[in-house]
N, CA, C and O atoms as a GROMACS GRO file, in nm:
protein
  500
    1MET      N    1  -3.554   1.182  -5.415
    1MET     CA    2  -3.605   1.133  -5.320
    1MET      C    3  -3.542   0.998  -5.255
    1MET      O    4  -3.552   0.955  -5.140
    2LYS      N    5  -3.467   0.941  -5.378
    2LYS     CA    6  -3.373   0.807  -5.340
    2LYS      C    7  -3.284   0.856  -5.254
    2LYS      O    8  -3.272   0.793  -5.149
    3LYS      N    9  -3.184   1.002  -5.276
    3LYS     CA   10  -3.069   1.012  -5.231
    3LYS      C   11  -3.145   1.044  -5.071
    3LYS      O   12  -3.121   0.981  -4.968
    4ALA      N   13  -3.209   1.120  -5.081
    4ALA     CA   14  -3.282   1.188  -4.938
    4ALA      C   15  -3.303   1.046  -4.845
    4ALA      O   16  -3.255   1.034  -4.732
    5SER      N   17  -3.379   0.947  -4.910
    5SER     CA   18  -3.404   0.797  -4.821
    5SER      C   19  -3.260   0.729  -4.778
    5SER      O   20  -3.239   0.682  -4.665
    6ILE      N   21  -3.179   0.731  -4.868
    6ILE     CA   22  -3.022   0.640  -4.852
    6ILE      C   23  -2.957   0.731  -4.741
    6ILE      O   24  -2.921   0.679  -4.636
    7MET      N   25  -2.940   0.886  -4.765
    7MET     CA   26  -2.885   0.954  -4.669
    7MET      C   27  -2.943   0.925  -4.529
    7MET      O   28  -2.863   0.913  -4.437
    8ALA      N   29  -3.097   0.912  -4.501
    8ALA     CA   30  -3.134   0.899  -4.377
    8ALA      C   31  -3.127   0.767  -4.319
    8ALA      O   32  -3.150   0.750  -4.199
    9VAL      N   33  -3.093   0.660  -4.406
    9VAL     CA   34  -3.083   0.511  -4.329
    9VAL      C   35  -2.923   0.502  -4.290
    9VAL      O   36  -2.885   0.441  -4.190
   10LEU      N   37  -2.830   0.573  -4.383
   10LEU     CA   38  -2.702   0.562  -4.346
   10LEU      C   39  -2.667   0.651  -4.225
   10LEU      O   40  -2.572   0.624  -4.152
   11CYS      N   41  -2.745   0.755  -4.208
   11CYS     CA   42  -2.751   0.863  -4.105
   11CYS      C   43  -2.797   0.755  -3.958
   11CYS      O   44  -2.753   0.774  -3.844
   12SER      N   45  -2.885   0.653  -3.995
   12SER     CA   46  -2.928   0.597  -3.865
   12SER      C   47  -2.841   0.495  -3.820
   12SER      O   48  -2.817   0.453  -3.707
   13LEU      N   49  -2.791   0.459  -3.948
   13LEU     CA   50  -2.678   0.335  -3.910
   13LEU      C   51  -2.591   0.357  -3.849
   13LEU      O   52  -2.553   0.292  -3.752
   14VAL      N   53  -2.533   0.477  -3.906
   14VAL     CA   54  -2.391   0.550  -3.847
   14VAL      C   55  -2.426   0.604  -3.688
   14VAL      O   56  -2.338   0.617  -3.603
   15ALA      N   57  -2.568   0.633  -3.665
   15ALA     CA   58  -2.542   0.698  -3.533
   15ALA      C   59  -2.580   0.549  -3.456
   15ALA      O   60  -2.514   0.521  -3.355
   16GLY      N   61  -2.644   0.490  -3.485
   16GLY     CA   62  -2.679   0.365  -3.424
   16GLY      C   63  -2.542   0.253  -3.383
   16GLY      O   64  -2.542   0.177  -3.286
   17THR      N   65  -2.462   0.262  -3.457
   17THR     CA   66  -2.341   0.196  -3.444
   17THR      C   67  -2.262   0.257  -3.322
   17THR      O   68  -2.204   0.190  -3.237
   18ALA      N   69  -2.269   0.393  -3.326
   18ALA     CA   70  -2.138   0.507  -3.244
   18ALA      C   71  -2.218   0.455  -3.127
   18ALA      O   72  -2.146   0.414  -3.036
   19SER      N   73  -2.309   0.448  -3.111
   19SER     CA   74  -2.366   0.476  -2.964
   19SER      C   75  -2.380   0.340  -2.942
   19SER      O   76  -2.395   0.332  -2.820
   20ALA      N   77  -2.384   0.237  -2.985
   20ALA     CA   78  -2.414   0.104  -2.952
   20ALA      C   79  -2.262   0.062  -2.874
   20ALA      O   80  -2.250  -0.051  -2.826
   21ASP      N   81  -2.143   0.167  -2.866
   21ASP     CA   82  -2.057   0.111  -2.804
   21ASP      C   83  -2.021   0.186  -2.700
   21ASP      O   84  -1.931   0.148  -2.626
   22PHE      N   85  -2.085   0.300  -2.679
   22PHE     CA   86  -2.093   0.390  -2.576
   22PHE      C   87  -2.204   0.351  -2.478
   22PHE      O   88  -2.282   0.446  -2.468
   23GLN      N   89  -2.231   0.274  -2.421
   23GLN     CA   90  -2.334   0.223  -2.316
   23GLN      C   91  -2.285   0.198  -2.172
   23GLN      O   92  -2.202   0.109  -2.157
   24PRO      N   93  -2.332   0.275  -2.054
   24PRO     CA   94  -2.252   0.272  -1.942
   24PRO      C   95  -2.316   0.118  -1.876
   24PRO      O   96  -2.432   0.078  -1.889
   25SER      N   97  -2.191   0.042  -1.795
   25SER     CA   98  -2.226  -0.057  -1.748
   25SER      C   99  -2.304  -0.079  -1.630
   25SER      O  100  -2.254  -0.028  -1.529
   26MET      N  101  -2.371  -0.117  -1.620
   26MET     CA  102  -2.435  -0.112  -1.454
   26MET      C  103  -2.382  -0.230  -1.386
   26MET      O  104  -2.369  -0.343  -1.434
   27PRO      N  105  -2.348  -0.184  -1.245
   27PRO     CA  106  -2.273  -0.274  -1.149
   27PRO      C  107  -2.381  -0.394  -1.156
   27PRO      O  108  -2.500  -0.382  -1.187
   28GLN      N  109  -2.309  -0.521  -1.119
   28GLN     CA  110  -2.361  -0.671  -1.094
   28GLN      C  111  -2.452  -0.692  -0.952
   28GLN      O  112  -2.389  -0.727  -0.852
   29GLN      N  113  -2.554  -0.678  -0.945
   29GLN     CA  114  -2.627  -0.702  -0.808
   29GLN      C  115  -2.537  -0.776  -0.690
   29GLN      O  116  -2.526  -0.754  -0.570
   30ASN      N  117  -2.475  -0.879  -0.783
   30ASN     CA  118  -2.424  -0.964  -0.680
   30ASN      C  119  -2.231  -0.925  -0.595
   30ASN      O  120  -2.171  -0.967  -0.497
   31SER      N  121  -2.208  -0.845  -0.683
   31SER     CA  122  -2.123  -0.789  -0.636
   31SER      C  123  -2.074  -0.697  -0.524
   31SER      O  124  -2.163  -0.613  -0.507
   32PRO      N  125  -1.962  -0.674  -0.431
   32PRO     CA  126  -1.989  -0.584  -0.312
   32PRO      C  127  -1.968  -0.436  -0.345
   32PRO      O  128  -1.877  -0.415  -0.426
   33MET      N  129  -2.012  -0.362  -0.314
   33MET     CA  130  -1.982  -0.220  -0.374
   33MET      C  131  -1.843  -0.157  -0.247
   33MET      O  132  -1.879  -0.090  -0.150
   34GLY      N  133  -1.685  -0.193  -0.271
   34GLY     CA  134  -1.635  -0.158  -0.181
   34GLY      C  135  -1.496  -0.158  -0.245
   34GLY      O  136  -1.495  -0.156  -0.368
   35GLY      N  137  -1.370  -0.162  -0.176
   35GLY     CA  138  -1.238  -0.153  -0.210
   35GLY      C  139  -1.189  -0.280  -0.246
   35GLY      O  140  -1.263  -0.370  -0.285
   36PHE      N  141  -1.067  -0.291  -0.235
   36PHE     CA  142  -0.995  -0.416  -0.266
   36PHE      C  143  -1.007  -0.527  -0.192
   36PHE      O  144  -0.967  -0.504  -0.078
   37VAL      N  145  -1.047  -0.647  -0.207
   37VAL     CA  146  -1.052  -0.770  -0.147
   37VAL      C  147  -0.939  -0.885  -0.172
   37VAL      O  148  -0.915  -0.900  -0.292
   38GLY      N  149  -0.887  -0.945  -0.111
   38GLY     CA  150  -0.780  -1.055  -0.054
   38GLY      C  151  -0.656  -1.022  -0.082
   38GLY      O  152  -0.639  -0.907  -0.044
   39GLY      N  153  -0.571  -1.060  -0.124
   39GLY     CA  154  -0.406  -1.034  -0.112
   39GLY      C  155  -0.367  -1.047   0.017
   39GLY      O  156  -0.456  -1.058   0.103
   40THR      N  157  -0.233  -1.048   0.055
   40THR     CA  158  -0.187  -1.098   0.151
   40THR      C  159  -0.052  -1.016   0.170
   40THR      O  160   0.041  -1.010   0.089
   41GLU      N  161  -0.063  -0.949   0.304
   41GLU     CA  162   0.094  -0.890   0.340
   41GLU      C  163   0.202  -0.935   0.336
   41GLU      O  164   0.201  -1.033   0.411
   42ASN      N  165   0.319  -0.920   0.281
   42ASN     CA  166   0.405  -1.014   0.305
   42ASN      C  167   0.523  -0.917   0.421
   42ASN      O  168   0.601  -0.824   0.403
   43VAL      N  169   0.476  -1.010   0.555
   43VAL     CA  170   0.561  -0.925   0.677
   43VAL      C  171   0.692  -1.040   0.634
   43VAL      O  172   0.683  -1.151   0.582
   44VAL      N  173   0.780  -0.982   0.666
   44VAL     CA  174   0.912  -1.009   0.681
   44VAL      C  175   0.965  -0.977   0.842
   44VAL      O  176   0.906  -0.907   0.924
   45THR      N  177   1.102  -1.054   0.861
   45THR     CA  178   1.153  -1.066   0.989
   45THR      C  179   1.276  -0.925   0.999
   45THR      O  180   1.289  -0.841   0.911
   46VAL      N  181   1.342  -0.928   1.103
   46VAL     CA  182   1.459  -0.848   1.117
   46VAL      C  183   1.545  -0.873   1.050
   46VAL      O  184   1.588  -0.790   0.969
   47SER      N  185   1.607  -1.016   1.065
   47SER     CA  186   1.713  -1.076   1.006
   47SER      C  187   1.714  -1.064   0.838
   47SER      O  188   1.810  -1.046   0.765
   48GLN      N  189   1.550  -1.084   0.799
   48GLN     CA  190   1.566  -1.077   0.625
   48GLN      C  191   1.614  -0.937   0.607
   48GLN      O  192   1.720  -0.916   0.546
   49VAL      N  193   1.522  -0.810   0.671
   49VAL     CA  194   1.549  -0.696   0.662
   49VAL      C  195   1.708  -0.661   0.598
   49VAL      O  196   1.736  -0.624   0.484
   50LYS      N  197   1.796  -0.686   0.712
   50LYS     CA  198   1.973  -0.696   0.726
   50LYS      C  199   1.995  -0.741   0.604
   50LYS      O  200   2.096  -0.685   0.561
   51GLU      N  201   1.952  -0.813   0.528
   51GLU     CA  202   1.986  -0.917   0.356
   51GLU      C  203   1.922  -0.826   0.257
   51GLU      O  204   1.956  -0.852   0.141
   52MET      N  205   1.846  -0.734   0.269
   52MET     CA  206   1.786  -0.699   0.182
   52MET      C  207   1.858  -0.584   0.140
   52MET      O  208   1.940  -0.526   0.211
   53ARG      N  209   1.812  -0.531  -0.038
   53ARG     CA  210   1.900  -0.413  -0.063
   53ARG      C  211   1.816  -0.282  -0.045
   53ARG      O  212   1.699  -0.288  -0.007
   54ASP      N  213   1.886  -0.147  -0.076
   54ASP     CA  214   1.848  -0.038  -0.029
   54ASP      C  215   1.695   0.011  -0.096
   54ASP      O  216   1.680  -0.023  -0.214
   55ASP      N  217   1.602   0.074  -0.045
   55ASP     CA  218   1.443   0.149  -0.049
   55ASP      C  219   1.364   0.018  -0.115
   55ASP      O  220   1.288   0.020  -0.212
   56VAL      N  221   1.409  -0.108  -0.027
   56VAL     CA  222   1.312  -0.240  -0.073
   56VAL      C  223   1.173  -0.209   0.029
   56VAL      O  224   1.189  -0.207   0.151
   57PRO      N  225   1.026  -0.183  -0.037
   57PRO     CA  226   0.948  -0.182   0.110
   57PRO      C  227   0.908  -0.308   0.151
   57PRO      O  228   0.882  -0.411   0.089
   58VAL      N  229   0.909  -0.275   0.284
   58VAL     CA  230   0.909  -0.378   0.400
   58VAL      C  231   0.771  -0.382   0.495
   58VAL      O  232   0.726  -0.270   0.517
   59ILE      N  233   0.714  -0.470   0.540
   59ILE     CA  234   0.654  -0.495   0.660
   59ILE      C  235   0.664  -0.545   0.762
   59ILE      O  236   0.679  -0.666   0.747
   60VAL      N  237   0.663  -0.510   0.888
   60VAL     CA  238   0.759  -0.582   1.020
   60VAL      C  239   0.695  -0.597   1.117
   60VAL      O  240   0.613  -0.506   1.131
   61LYS      N  241   0.693  -0.680   1.201
   61LYS     CA  242   0.593  -0.693   1.310
   61LYS      C  243   0.672  -0.710   1.446
   61LYS      O  244   0.774  -0.779   1.453
   62GLY      N  245   0.626  -0.651   1.542
   62GLY     CA  246   0.736  -0.689   1.658
   62GLY      C  247   0.723  -0.581   1.784
   62GLY      O  248   0.608  -0.550   1.814
   63HIS      N  249   0.809  -0.533   1.845
   63HIS     CA  250   0.800  -0.433   1.935
   63HIS      C  251   0.920  -0.322   1.946
   63HIS      O  252   1.040  -0.348   1.937
   64ILE      N  253   0.865  -0.198   1.966
   64ILE     CA  254   0.966  -0.059   1.972
   64ILE      C  255   0.967  -0.106   2.104
   64ILE      O  256   0.869  -0.125   2.175
   65VAL      N  257   1.120  -0.126   2.140
   65VAL     CA  258   1.167  -0.128   2.258
   65VAL      C  259   1.232  -0.037   2.327
   65VAL      O  260   1.251  -0.048   2.448
   66GLN      N  261   1.279   0.083   2.240
   66GLN     CA  262   1.349   0.184   2.300
   66GLN      C  263   1.390   0.325   2.220
   66GLN      O  264   1.410   0.316   2.098
   67ARG      N  265   1.400   0.425   2.272
   67ARG     CA  266   1.410   0.551   2.225
   67ARG      C  267   1.551   0.580   2.219
   67ARG      O  268   1.606   0.615   2.323
   68MET      N  269   1.630   0.571   2.095
   68MET     CA  270   1.731   0.618   2.082
   68MET      C  271   1.804   0.748   2.056
   68MET      O  272   1.920   0.778   2.087
   69SER      N  273   1.712   0.818   1.993
   69SER     CA  274   1.699   0.964   1.965
   69SER      C  275   1.590   1.032   1.942
   69SER      O  276   1.486   0.994   1.994
   70ASP      N  277   1.592   1.166   1.846
   70ASP     CA  278   1.463   1.231   1.845
   70ASP      C  279   1.397   1.144   1.736
   70ASP      O  280   1.275   1.152   1.745
   71GLU      N  281   1.433   1.073   1.648
   71GLU     CA  282   1.307   0.993   1.540
   71GLU      C  283   1.376   0.851   1.495
   71GLU      O  284   1.342   0.784   1.397
   72LYS      N  285   1.488   0.818   1.595
   72LYS     CA  286   1.531   0.712   1.593
   72LYS      C  287   1.486   0.596   1.730
   72LYS      O  288   1.484   0.634   1.847
   73TYR      N  289   1.447   0.429   1.681
   73TYR     CA  290   1.412   0.377   1.789
   73TYR      C  291   1.487   0.225   1.748
   73TYR      O  292   1.558   0.193   1.652
   74LEU      N  293   1.450   0.170   1.836
   74LEU     CA  294   1.505   0.012   1.847
   74LEU      C  295   1.369  -0.077   1.842
   74LEU      O  296   1.281  -0.068   1.927
   75PHE      N  297   1.364  -0.158   1.740
   75PHE     CA  298   1.265  -0.246   1.688
   75PHE      C  299   1.314  -0.383   1.730
   75PHE      O  300   1.428  -0.425   1.708
   76GLU      N  301   1.231  -0.438   1.783
   76GLU     CA  302   1.268  -0.581   1.796
   76GLU      C  303   1.190  -0.695   1.759
   76GLU      O  304   1.079  -0.688   1.813
   77ASP      N  305   1.205  -0.807   1.682
   77ASP     CA  306   1.105  -0.920   1.669
   77ASP      C  307   1.182  -1.061   1.700
   77ASP      O  308   1.294  -1.042   1.747
   78SER      N  309   1.152  -1.176   1.686
   78SER     CA  310   1.185  -1.297   1.723
   78SER      C  311   1.313  -1.305   1.667
   78SER      O  312   1.394  -1.379   1.723
   79THR      N  313   1.341  -1.252   1.580
   79THR     CA  314   1.504  -1.263   1.503
   79THR      C  315   1.609  -1.158   1.527
   79THR      O  316   1.724  -1.157   1.483
   80GLY      N  317   1.558  -1.085   1.591
   80GLY     CA  318   1.690  -0.989   1.629
   80GLY      C  319   1.620  -0.812   1.632
   80GLY      O  320   1.498  -0.792   1.631
   81SER      N  321   1.721  -0.704   1.637
   81SER     CA  322   1.654  -0.606   1.642
   81SER      C  323   1.742  -0.516   1.559
   81SER      O  324   1.860  -0.537   1.530
   82ILE      N  325   1.664  -0.409   1.523
   82ILE     CA  326   1.716  -0.306   1.414
   82ILE      C  327   1.656  -0.147   1.437
   82ILE      O  328   1.545  -0.118   1.483
   83THR      N  329   1.750  -0.065   1.398
   83THR     CA  330   1.715   0.068   1.413
   83THR      C  331   1.591   0.098   1.318
   83THR      O  332   1.581   0.059   1.202
   84VAL      N  333   1.500   0.173   1.386
   84VAL     CA  334   1.395   0.238   1.272
   84VAL      C  335   1.360   0.358   1.310
   84VAL      O  336   1.311   0.383   1.420
   85GLU      N  337   1.388   0.467   1.193
   85GLU     CA  338   1.326   0.589   1.222
   85GLU      C  339   1.181   0.631   1.158
   85GLU      O  340   1.146   0.625   1.040
   86ILE      N  341   1.107   0.676   1.273
   86ILE     CA  342   1.004   0.718   1.241
   86ILE      C  343   0.960   0.861   1.268
   86ILE      O  344   0.979   0.912   1.378
   87ASP      N  345   0.891   0.936   1.150
   87ASP     CA  346   0.892   1.050   1.166
   87ASP      C  347   0.771   1.108   1.263
   87ASP      O  348   0.664   1.046   1.259
   88LYS      N  349   0.782   1.228   1.352
   88LYS     CA  350   0.664   1.252   1.410
   88LYS      C  351   0.523   1.235   1.352
   88LYS      O  352   0.439   1.179   1.422
   89LYS      N  353   0.487   1.284   1.220
   89LYS     CA  354   0.370   1.240   1.168
   89LYS      C  355   0.341   1.120   1.160
   89LYS      O  356   0.224   1.088   1.138
   90GLU      N  357   0.452   1.013   1.178
   90GLU     CA  358   0.387   0.889   1.123
   90GLU      C  359   0.320   0.795   1.242
   90GLU      O  360   0.269   0.683   1.233
   91TRP      N  361   0.336   0.874   1.346
   91TRP     CA  362   0.287   0.786   1.463
   91TRP      C  363   0.101   0.806   1.474
   91TRP      O  364   0.021   0.734   1.534
   92ARG      N  365   0.078   0.918   1.401
   92ARG     CA  366  -0.084   0.938   1.366
   92ARG      C  367  -0.167   0.924   1.499
   92ARG      O  368  -0.268   0.855   1.507
   93GLY      N  369  -0.101   1.014   1.624
   93GLY     CA  370  -0.166   1.050   1.740
   93GLY      C  371  -0.150   0.878   1.798
   93GLY      O  372  -0.228   0.853   1.889
   94GLN      N  373  -0.069   0.775   1.760
   94GLN     CA  374  -0.075   0.672   1.871
   94GLN      C  375  -0.006   0.666   1.963
   94GLN      O  376   0.112   0.679   1.931
   95THR      N  377  -0.026   0.649   2.089
   95THR     CA  378   0.082   0.585   2.202
   95THR      C  379   0.102   0.445   2.182
   95THR      O  380   0.024   0.352   2.165
   96VAL      N  381   0.277   0.457   2.190
   96VAL     CA  382   0.324   0.304   2.190
   96VAL      C  383   0.384   0.263   2.303
   96VAL      O  384   0.467   0.338   2.354
   97THR      N  385   0.364   0.172   2.348
   97THR     CA  386   0.522   0.125   2.451
   97THR      C  387   0.557   0.005   2.426
   97THR      O  388   0.498  -0.081   2.360
   98PRO      N  389   0.686   0.001   2.499
   98PRO     CA  390   0.755  -0.148   2.472
   98PRO      C  391   0.635  -0.287   2.470
   98PRO      O  392   0.651  -0.382   2.393
   99SER      N  393   0.556  -0.280   2.534
   99SER     CA  394   0.480  -0.429   2.549
   99SER      C  395   0.393  -0.428   2.421
   99SER      O  396   0.363  -0.538   2.375
  100ASP      N  397   0.351  -0.317   2.361
  100ASP     CA  398   0.252  -0.296   2.244
  100ASP      C  399   0.326  -0.372   2.152
  100ASP      O  400   0.446  -0.366   2.126
  101ASN      N  401   0.215  -0.461   2.094
  101ASN     CA  402   0.290  -0.542   1.930
  101ASN      C  403   0.235  -0.432   1.825
  101ASN      O  404   0.119  -0.389   1.823
  102VAL      N  405   0.338  -0.396   1.741
  102VAL     CA  406   0.310  -0.272   1.644
  102VAL      C  407   0.336  -0.370   1.483
  102VAL      O  408   0.394  -0.478   1.478
  103LYS      N  409   0.295  -0.318   1.398
  103LYS     CA  410   0.354  -0.365   1.249
  103LYS      C  411   0.401  -0.206   1.205
  103LYS      O  412   0.341  -0.101   1.226
  104LEU      N  413   0.517  -0.228   1.141
  104LEU     CA  414   0.573  -0.121   1.037
  104LEU      C  415   0.536  -0.115   0.917
  104LEU      O  416   0.462  -0.210   0.892
  105TYR      N  417   0.556  -0.036   0.816
  105TYR     CA  418   0.563  -0.022   0.694
  105TYR      C  419   0.642   0.066   0.684
  105TYR      O  420   0.647   0.166   0.756
  106GLY      N  421   0.733   0.031   0.569
  106GLY     CA  422   0.826   0.153   0.541
  106GLY      C  423   0.938   0.077   0.456
  106GLY      O  424   0.910  -0.041   0.434
  107GLU      N  425   1.038   0.115   0.414
  107GLU     CA  426   1.137   0.081   0.316
  107GLU      C  427   1.300   0.066   0.355
  107GLU      O  428   1.345   0.172   0.399
  108VAL      N  429   1.382  -0.028   0.350
  108VAL     CA  430   1.503  -0.058   0.370
  108VAL      C  431   1.598   0.060   0.387
  108VAL      O  432   1.598   0.138   0.292
  109ASP      N  433   1.655   0.082   0.460
  109ASP     CA  434   1.745   0.216   0.432
  109ASP      C  435   1.906   0.140   0.435
  109ASP      O  436   1.964   0.147   0.544
  110ALA      N  437   1.960   0.087   0.349
  110ALA     CA  438   2.062  -0.010   0.358
  110ALA      C  439   2.205   0.097   0.346
  110ALA      O  440   2.236   0.158   0.244
  111GLY      N  441   2.268   0.099   0.456
  111GLY     CA  442   2.386   0.200   0.446
  111GLY      C  443   2.509   0.123   0.397
  111GLY      O  444   2.493   0.021   0.329
  112TRP      N  445   2.657   0.176   0.434
  112TRP     CA  446   2.756   0.090   0.413
  112TRP      C  447   2.798   0.051   0.526
  112TRP      O  448   2.900  -0.018   0.520
  113PHE      N  449   2.744   0.075   0.658
  113PHE     CA  450   2.786   0.012   0.765
  113PHE      C  451   2.660  -0.072   0.848
  113PHE      O  452   2.669  -0.178   0.911
  114SER      N  453   2.559   0.002   0.827
  114SER     CA  454   2.428  -0.081   0.894
  114SER      C  455   2.327  -0.029   0.789
  114SER      O  456   2.338   0.055   0.700
  115THR      N  457   2.199  -0.129   0.841
  115THR     CA  458   2.092  -0.127   0.765
  115THR      C  459   1.967  -0.072   0.874
  115THR      O  460   1.979  -0.101   0.994
  116GLU      N  461   1.853   0.006   0.830
  116GLU     CA  462   1.794   0.054   0.898
  116GLU      C  463   1.663   0.031   0.830
  116GLU      O  464   1.649  -0.040   0.731
  117ILE      N  465   1.553   0.107   0.901
  117ILE     CA  466   1.422   0.074   0.843
  117ILE      C  467   1.372   0.230   0.841
  117ILE      O  468   1.354   0.280   0.952
  118ASP      N  469   1.346   0.310   0.727
  118ASP     CA  470   1.230   0.423   0.767
  118ASP      C  471   1.111   0.400   0.702
  118ASP      O  472   1.070   0.368   0.591
  119VAL      N  473   1.061   0.438   0.843
  119VAL     CA  474   0.898   0.420   0.844
  119VAL      C  475   0.819   0.506   0.783
  119VAL      O  476   0.847   0.626   0.781
  120ASP      N  477   0.701   0.453   0.720
  120ASP     CA  478   0.621   0.519   0.653
  120ASP      C  479   0.462   0.530   0.704
  120ASP      O  480   0.372   0.603   0.661
  121TYR      N  481   0.460   0.412   0.831
  121TYR     CA  482   0.305   0.440   0.896
  121TYR      C  483   0.330   0.308   1.007
  121TYR      O  484   0.375   0.197   0.979
  122VAL      N  485   0.292   0.353   1.125
  122VAL     CA  486   0.311   0.266   1.205
  122VAL      C  487   0.122   0.218   1.280
  122VAL      O  488   0.022   0.286   1.307
  123GLU      N  489   0.148   0.098   1.288
  123GLU     CA  490  -0.007   0.025   1.320
  123GLU      C  491  -0.002  -0.068   1.423
  123GLU      O  492   0.038  -0.184   1.418
  124LYS      N  493  -0.062   0.021   1.552
  124LYS     CA  494  -0.058  -0.053   1.666
  124LYS      C  495  -0.153  -0.164   1.690
  124LYS      O  496  -0.270  -0.131   1.705
  125LEU      N  497  -0.122  -0.305   1.696
  125LEU     CA  498  -0.194  -0.422   1.686
  125LEU      C  499  -0.268  -0.491   1.793
  125LEU      O  500  -0.328  -0.595   1.768
   0.00000   0.00000   0.00000
């Protein structure tokens, strides 16, 4: 009888400690139920992009002023101009004119003789 009692106590202790670590956490009532909050975007200028190394992610603000070829455009901000490559899908149905202010998200495409931006996303402001 003592063995059965001791075994029952040990089983209940083991089961109790095992379930103590596995308790679902409830969200706090004061916390918003949403995505990321805070942080800032690091917007750079065209002149800064021209000094960066290849494949660095960048965000630039300015104007697309001219179409140069099928997917190449001339982008300008207050510090200069640079060629940007924008695939058709990256426009996401937006129509942009030279007077529209845009934010471009992409990567630096630094070559031997020129630097461009390969755009991943166009945001019309």
